[in-house]
N, C-alpha and C positions, 0 to 999 in steps of 0.2 A: 124793293129789295130789302129795306130794313125789317119789314115784318116777315119776309120770306127767309132771308139769310140769318136773321137773329133767331127764329123759331127754328130752322133746320139745325143750327148750331146747339141750341138748347135741347132739342130732342135727342141729338148724338150724345150730348154730354150726360143726359139722364139716363140713357140706355148703357153708358159705359160705367157709371157709378152704382147703379141699383142692380141688385140681383134679379134674375128672371121671375121669381115668384112675387115680387114688390113692384114691378115695373109698370104693369097695367092699372093697379089701384092708384099708384102715385101719379101717373100720367093723367088718369081721369081727374084726379084732384086738381092738378095744375090747369087743365082744360077749363074746368068749371070756375076757378078762381080767375083766370084769365078772361073768361066771357064777362064775368062782372066788371073787371076794369076797363075791358074794351067798350063795353056799353056806356060806361061813365065818361070815357075820354073821347072816343070817336063817335059813338052812336051809329056806326055803320057796321052791318053784319059782315060785309066783304072782307073787312080788315081782319076780323075774327077768323073767317073762313080760310084765308090765305095762311095766317100764323098757324091756325090749329092744323091745317093740312100738311104744312111742311114740318110742323113739330112731330107729328106721327110718322112722316115720310123719313125724317132724319133718324128717328129711333128705329125704324124698321130696316132702314139700309145699314146701320150699324149692326143690328142683330143678325141680319142676312150675311153680312161680311164676317162676323165671328163665327157662324155656322158653315158656310160653304168654302171660305178661304183660310180662316185661322185653323179651324178643326181639321181641314183637308191637309194642310201643310204639317201641323203638329203630329198628325198620325204617323208619320215618318220617323218620329223619335225612337230610338231604340232599335230601329232596322238598318241593315246595311244598304247604302244608296250609291248610285253613280251619278255624280253632279258635274254639269258642264255649263260654265258660265263665263262672265267678263268680271275682271276685278275693278270694282268701282271705288275702293278705298283702301290704302295701305299704309301702315304705321308701323315704324320700327320701335321695339322696346329694348331693355336692357336684357343681358344674359342671352344675346342670340335669338330673341324671341320677336315675333311680328303679328300684327293683326291685319287680317284681310277680310273686307266684306264683299262676297262675291254675289253677283246676280246672274240668275240663270234658270236651268231647270233640273228637276228631280227625276231621274230615269227618262229624260227626254219628254216628259209630258207635264209636269206640275211646275208652274213659275214659282220662284221662290228666291230669298236672300239667305245666305248662311254666313254667319260670322265665324272665322277659322282663327283661332289663337295658337300657333304653331311655330316651329323652328323656322327661321327666315329662309324663304323660298327664291328670294331675288326677283321676284315679278313685280311689276308696277301698275300704275293706272291704266285701264283698257286692255290689258294683256289678257288673252284668253287662257283658261285653265280648266282642266278636268281632273277629277280624283274620285276615289271611293272612300266612304267614312260612314260611321255610325253616329249619326248627330243625336242630340238632346236638346230638350227644351230649356228655357232660361228659368231660373228661380231667384225670388228675392232674398237676399240675405241681411243681416243684421248691419253690416257695413255699407251695403250698397243695393238700391233696389234694381238689380239687373233685369229682372223680367220687364218691370214697367219701362225702364229706359229703352231697351232694345225692341220691345214689341210696338211701342209708340212711333218707332221709326220704320215699321214694317218688316221687321226681322224677327222670325219665330223660331230659329234653329241655330245651334252651335255645335263647334266640334273642335277638339284640340289634337286630334290624331288623324293624318291623311295618309293614303296609300294609292299607289299606281298614278302617282302625279305626273301630269303632262301639260307643260306650259308653252305657249305659242306667243312670242313677243309680237306685239302690235308696233310696227316700225313705222307706219302710216304717221304723218304730222297733220293733226287736226286742230282747229282752234281751240277746243275744249282743252286738249292736251297741252298745248302751247301756254294757254292761260295757268293751268295746273303747274306747269314747269316753273313759271314766272312766279307763281305764289311760293313755291319752295325757295326760290332765289331771293324773294323778298324776305322771307324769315332769316336766311342765311345772312343776307347782307345787313340787315338791320342788328343783328347779333354781332357782326364784325366791326361796325361802325360804333355801336354803343353796347359793349358786352356787359353782362351782369344783369341784375334784377331790374334795373331802369329800362335797359333796351327790351328785356323780356315783357315788361308791362306794355310798353308800346306794341310788340309783337302780338300780344294777346288782344289788344283793343283793335289792332289793324286786321288781324287775321283769325282770331279766336283761338290760337294755339296757346295753352297755358302751361305747357310743360316746362317751360323755363321758370316759372313763378313757383316758390315753395308753397307747401300746403298752409303754413302759418301766414304766409303773405296773402294768399287768397281769402283765408278766413277773415283776416283784418279788414279786407276790403268789403267783405260781404257783410260784416258786423256794422260797417259804417254806411251800407245801403248803397254802396258803388260797385258792387260785384257786377252787375248787369253791364257794365262798360267793358268787361273782359269778353264779352260775346259780341261777334259781329252782327249787327242789328240794323233796324231801320234808320236809326241815327246816322249811320256811316252813309247809308244811300242818299238821305237827305242832305247831308253835306255835299256830296258829290253832285247831285242834280242842281242843287242851288248855285254852286260855282259853274257847272256847265250851262245852266240857263243864263247866269249873268254874262258869260263870255259870248253866247249867242246873241243876246239882245244888244250888246255893243256892236257887234259884226252886222246887225241888221237882219240876221236870219229869223224867220218867223213862220208861222202856219205849219203845214205839213212837213217841210224839211227840218224845222226846229224839233217836231215831235219825233220824226225818224232818227235824227241823230241822238236825241236825249234817250230814245228807247234802246237804241244800240249800246249806249253807255250804261243803261240799267241791266240790260241782258249780260254784258261783259262782267259787271260787278257780281251778279248773281253766280256766275261760273267761278269768278275769283274768290267768293266768299265761301266755296264748297258746298253751294246749294242749301245754305242753312235756312231752317224753318222761318226765322224771323225776318230774313232778308227777303225770302220769296214773298211772303205776305207784304212786306213793304213794297216791293217791286210790283204786285199786282196793283196795290192802292196807287203807287205813283203813276202807273200807266193810266189808270182811270182818270187821275187828276191832270195829268198832262194831255190826255185827249180830250178832255171836257171842251177845250176851246174850239176843236175842230167841229164839234157837233152843236155848237152854240149853246152849251149847257153850263151851268153853275156847278162848281166843285161842291161836294158835300162829303166831310170826312166819315161821318157814321154810315152812309150809304155806300162809300167805297169800302169800308171795312167789312161790312156785311157781304158784300159781293165777293171780296178777296176770300173771307171764311167760307163762303158757300162753295166757291170753286176748289179751294184747297182740300175741304172735307170731302167733296164729292169724289175727288180722285183718291184720296187716301183717308178713309174714315177714321183710322187708328191714331190720326193726329190729334183727335180730341183728348187723348190721353197724354199727349206730349207736353212737358212743361214749358219749353220754349214758345209753343205756339200759344198755349193759354197766358202766359205771362206777357208775351208780345202784344196779343189781342187787348188784354186788359190794359196793359200800359198805354196802348194807343188810344183807347176809348177814354181813359183818363186825360190824356195830354191833348186830344184833338176835339173832344166831345164835351167831357165835364168841366175841364179848366176854362175854355171859352165861355161857358154858359155861367159858372160861378163869379168869373172875373169881369163879365160884361160891363158892369156899372162902375168899375174901378178906373179912374181916369190914367192916362199913360203919362202925364206929366209929373215931375218931381221924383226925387230920389227915394222918398218914402212910400210912394205908390208903386214905384217900381220893385222895391223890396218886398212891400206887401204882396204883390201878384207872384212874385217869385216863392215866397213861402207858401202861398196857397196852392201853387201849382204844384209844387214837389209833394206836398200834403196830399192832394187830390189823387196824384198819380200813385202814391205809396198805398193809399186806402183801397185803390182799385185793384191793385195786384195782390193785396194783402190775403183774400181768401184762398187764392191759388197757392200763396206762400205756405199757407197752413197744410194745403195738400202734399206739397212736395219737400219741404225743408224742414230741419230740425229746430232753427232759430230764425229770428228775423230781427232786422235793424229797428229800433225805435228812436234813433237818433237822425235818421236819413233826412227828414225835412229841414233840419238845421244844417248838418254837415255837407248835405249835397249843394247848398248855395255857394260854398267855397271849393269843394272838391271836384263837383261836376264840371265847372268851367276849365279847371286845371287839366282834367282828363280830356276834354274837348280839344284843348289847344295841344296836348300831346298827341291826339289822333290826328288833328289837322297837319301836325310835323310829319307824322308817318306818312298820312296821305299824299302830302306834296312830294316826299321823297319817292314813293312808290309810282306816282303819275309821271315823274321825270325820270324814271329809270335808274334811280339811286346814283345818279351822276355825283361825283365827289363834291363839285363846287356848290351843288345845292343840297344834298343830302347831309353832309357833315353839319353845316350850321343849323339846319332844321332838326336833325336829329338831336344834337347838343341842347338846342333849346327845349326840345321835347323831353330830354332826359332830365332837365332842371325841373320842369313841371311834374314828371314822373317822381322824381325825389321827394318833392314837396308833397304829393299825393300820398306816397308810403309813409312819409313822416307824420302827416297828419292822421293818417289810418291807424298807425300804430299808437299814437298818443290817444285817440278817442277810443279805441278798442281796449286799452289798458285800464280804462275807467271802470270796467265790469258792469257798466249800466247801459252800454251802447245797444244791447239786444236782449231779447227775451226768449225762452224756450217755447216752442209750439207743440210739443210732444205730451204735454199734460192732459189729462183726460177730458176737462171741461172746455178746452180751446175750440175743438170743431163745432160743438153744440152752441156756444156762446158767439162763435163767428157766424154761425147761420142765423141766429136771432138777430144780431146787430145788422147783418145784410137785409133781412126783412124789415126791421124798424126804419133803416135809412130809406128803403124803396117806398115803404107805405109813407113816410113823411114827405118824401118828395112828391108822391102821387096826391097826398092830402092837400097840401098847402100850395104846391106848385110855384114856389118862388125861390130865388137864389139864396136869399139870407137863411130861410128855415132848411134848405137842403145842406147847406154848409154848417149850419148849426147841429144837424143831426149827424152829419160825418165827425165833427169835432166831439159831440157827446159819445159817439160809438167808440172813438179812439181813448177818450178818457175813461169810459166804462172798462174797456179791455184792460188799460193799464191798472186801473183800480182793482179789478178781478184778479188780476195776477199778483197784486201785492197782497190782496186779502187771502188768496189761496196759499200764498207763502206762509202768513200770519197763522192761518187756521191749521196748517200741516206741520207747524214748527215742532210739535211733540209727537209727531208720527215717525218711527223708525223705518228707514229703508235699506234693505240689504239687496245689492245686486250682484248677479254673477253673469259675467260676460265671456265670451270666448267660445272655443270648440273643442275643449279638452286639452289639446297641446298647446294652445295658447290661451289661458284662462287667468281671470282676475276677479278678485271680490272687492266691491265698494261699499262702505257702510255711511250712511248719511242721516243727520237729524240736527235739527235747529241750527242750521248753517254750518255745521261741523261735517266734514267729509274726509274718511280715511280710505286709500287705495291700497290693496295688497295684491301684489303679483305673486300668483302661487304656482306658476309653471316656469317662468324664466325664458320664454322665447322672445324673439324680437317682434314678432307680430302682435303680441299681446297690448302693446302701446296703441295700435290701431283701434282696438275694442274700447280701451279706456278713454281715448282721445273722442271717440263717437259718443260714448256714454256721457261724457262731460258735457258735450254739446247739446245732447239731447235734454239732459236734466238741468241745464243752467248752472253747472259746477264750475264757476269761475275762480274760487278759492278753494284750494285742497290743503286740508291741515297737514296730511302725511302721506307719503308714499313708501311701501316697504317692499323691498326684493326678498323673497324668501328662497328661491332656487335659481341656480345658474345666473346670477345677476349680471355676469360680464356681457350676455347677449342682449340683455333689456335694458341696462342702465342707459346707454347712449340713445336707444331710439325713444325712451320715455323723456330724455332731455330734449330731443328735438321736437317730439310730439306735443309736449306740456309748456311750450315757451310762452304761450298766451294765458296760462293758468298761473295764479299766485300760490306756489307750493311753499309751505312753511318748514316742514321736515322730511327728511329722507334717511330711511333705516335700511341698513345692509349687514349681512353677516360678518362677524369679527374676523373671520379667515380671508375676507376678500381684500386684495391690494388695491388701494386708490391712491394715486399719486398725489403728492403735496400740491395743495392749491386747487386740486380738481373739485368743480362744483357738479353736482347733479340735480337737474331740474332746478337749478339756480341756487341750491342748498349746499353747504358742507355736509357730508354724510356722518350719520351717527351709527355707532356699532351696536349690534345685539349679539347675545351669546346663544348657547345651545337650547336655552329655554325659549326662544323665539321673541316675539314683540307682544307687549302688553300695554294696552292704551285705555286709560280711564277717563271718560268723558262726563261723569257726574250720574246721569240717568242711565248710561248704559257702559258696557266695557267690551273691548275688542282684544282678543288674544289670537295670535297666529303663531304656528309651529314651523320649523325649517322644513318638515316634510309637505307643507302647503295645506294644512288644516286650518281653518278660521272658526272661531267660536264667538258669538255675540250673545252677551246676556243683558236683558232689558226686563227691568222690573220683576225678576224672578223667571222670566220666560228665556228659553235657550233656542239659539238657531246656529246649526252647523253648516258649513259650506266647505267644499272642495272642488277639485278639478272635475269631479263627476256629477255633482249636483248639490242641493240644498236640502237639510233635513229640519223640519219644524215639529212643533208638537202635534200637528196635524197630519204628518207623514212626510214622505220623501219625494222631491221632484227633481227628475234627471233632465228636464228640458234644457236647452241651451238659451242663454240670454233672456234671463227672467229678473223679476224684481219682487221682493218679498216686503210687504209693508205690515207694520205692526203697530196698533194703538198702544196708548198707556194701559188700556184694560187687558191687553193681550190678544184682542181680535186680530187675526192674521189674514191677509189676502194675497194671492199670487198673481202677477200680471206677466204677460209676454211682451218683450221689448221689441220696437222696430214695427 
């Protein structure tokens, strides 16, 4: 199953990331290279035959799924349809809006899921609903990769307008419905006992609901490498199964009865978690591990992981594009396969050996998930191997306090002391996260052009080293060298591009901003004045690693944007803020952490030595660099090579005036 499940997963992954015209040549190369390694490692053709067959089958299944299922459902985009189905997810938002995921049939024949973002309808989980709509497909945007997110979950259509809506309330009481209601009660009760962000952190770790945590708090946690604790994952299930197994052993229950009881707990938690991908994967692995004793088999983590991946991808091939699935599988491989292999020779006795094992473990897991972080995220923590030694135990303790409260029905005598203790741990987690992320060196940007290619090279280098030498020390050395090379390449890239001018235009016309960056200096000009502009600026800062911002200028309608910029740029070190002279700012009011400075009708002029930036109150920005001029406004960017009206672009200009334009996101 290791050869079959691993190859099946690899085949689907290749088919999902490669275009149709290069799939066959690339797969042939992979098969030829694999044949060489299999001959050297196993010497048996049967292993290569099994792997090669499942590799091709996985790629073929994904391709057929895309052609017959995805294309069939997407063909309804832009057409009026009648949809009948059942609500499988309901979330209420602000301004009377709600999101509903409805599973059913299009025109009574094509099975599909539709995501509805509409005015609140008052329906809930498992209620029947029918409506007419004209759905559309998902599209990735600069702010969020909507298409990738929803399609990896098997949802290919969306709508924001319904007609002829008919709702039939499902009054039957089912076990799933009861668990879902208790899930809602758990979130509400945790917030009542421990209000504020400390209770919200426990709720996010317990249920995966992050609404109570602010954007900046979540960003701090991710920059410290502990953001994965906010998602309900296999860790939760391992903790619960460990407690249940310990209790059953004390009662003398074993064999089939122990397995059946443990399996019932696993199924209940999968439902309680909301059927998250990582918990489903962990549940399959845990079932295999717990059942090994019944069949007189030894447990094997890699075998269980490959079987779980095979089963999940067979049912839902598009999971191969799901970030939760890939990160969960990679993290599990690191924790249960790579870490035991690397640390097998380290003695268990002694504090130093224990600390050494802990550091190596966190480092190995971080390295395993890094390639997939490059695929899905704007930045990644580089300090997690150190910070996780302290923060992860605190998070685990807070999570245990939440689990104990949930398992005991949130009775006051138990939940109050446990949640208060968990709240103290949460407070320490947030304090440490804030302190570490404020250093500006806790994370690095992943959206620079060299990162994907360098990551691929380092993965191949590490795999080849592990194959060539086949010992723990050399494998660990390859991992350390790869991490050092990546950090060194990031520093070298910053040094080599210090004299390259970058002019960014982000937004969509109504919400637009210009950023000018060179040699560590960054100036932001809000040229439209709408509140949503700050979202684009914050996203750009994360993508490009703009932790320090020299100035922020508000050219139009600053009242709408000053507050939003202040909220969004809390984690950025802003030095100056410029506002029009006719804008009233109360005494002592600080914007983005700065006392505002006023400019007149001439606008703002910034001299950075090698270049100058001038912005006028009408929203026009002019950048002069070594005699070369770049103009930018809400409609586009003008360079000496012509005008570009695309949204979310970057213009990079060297000292010689050579100019290139890149699409962001």
